[in-house]
C-alpha positions, 0 to 999 in steps of 0.5 A: 264615943264620949271620950272622942268628943272634946271637953269643950262640947260639954261646956258649950251645951251648958252655955246656951242654958245660961245664955238664954237671952232674947237678944244675942250678945253681938246684937246687944252690943250693936244696938248699944252702939247705935 
């Protein structure tokens, strides 16, 4: 079953931990524009 899962899924799971910011990147950019 693990072989069926894409490799990107593994990286996406690690991203949330690194990107543990209170404000999302999109919201941050929108606030900077304002």
